[in-house]
N, C-alpha and C positions, 0 to 999 in steps of 0.2 A: 316384680317385687319393689318395694318402697322402703325408704327410711323416713318417710315423713311422720310428722308428730300426729298421733292418732287420737291424742286426747284421752288416753287411757292409764291407768295406774296399777290396775288390778288384773294379774294374769292367772289363768285358770287352767287345770288339766284334769285329766279323767283319772279317778282313783284307780283304775285298772292299769295305769301305765306302770306301775311297779313303784320300787324305792326311789325317793328324791336323789339321792346320790348317783343313780345310774343316769339319770338326766335322758333317758331315751322317749321323748316324748314331744306332742305338740301342744302348744299352749295357747289358750283364745282370751282375747279380752274385749269387753264390749264397751265402746265409746257412744257418745251421742249420735254421731251419724255414721260410724264405722265399726266393722268387726275385724280385728286384726289377729293374725294367726303367725307364730314364729316357733322357731326350732329350739327346744329347751337348752340344747347344746351349746346354742350360740345367742344367748339372750340378748346381746347387745347388737347382734348382726340385723339383717334387714327384714321386714315383716311383711306377709301377704295381706293386703287389706281389701275388704268386702264392702259393699253396702249392704243394710239389714236385708234387704229384698233378694240381693244376690247370694249371701250367706243360707238364708232360708232355702233357696233353691238348691244350693251346693247340698246341704244336709239332706234334702229330700231326696235327690239324684244318689246320694251314697248309700242311702238307706234301703236301696232297692237291690 
């Protein structure tokens, strides 16, 4: 995990995550060279950063 500047400002989450006030979800932000993932319960905490290719590989594996 890192706390590097990912160059992203807009975080997105699944509409299936439930009400915003529960905060029980993973948020994703897409930057020019990085995809950042964070825990919505700790928005100022560390992020897990992926290259776009690694993110696509992760999604492919997770969907199986």
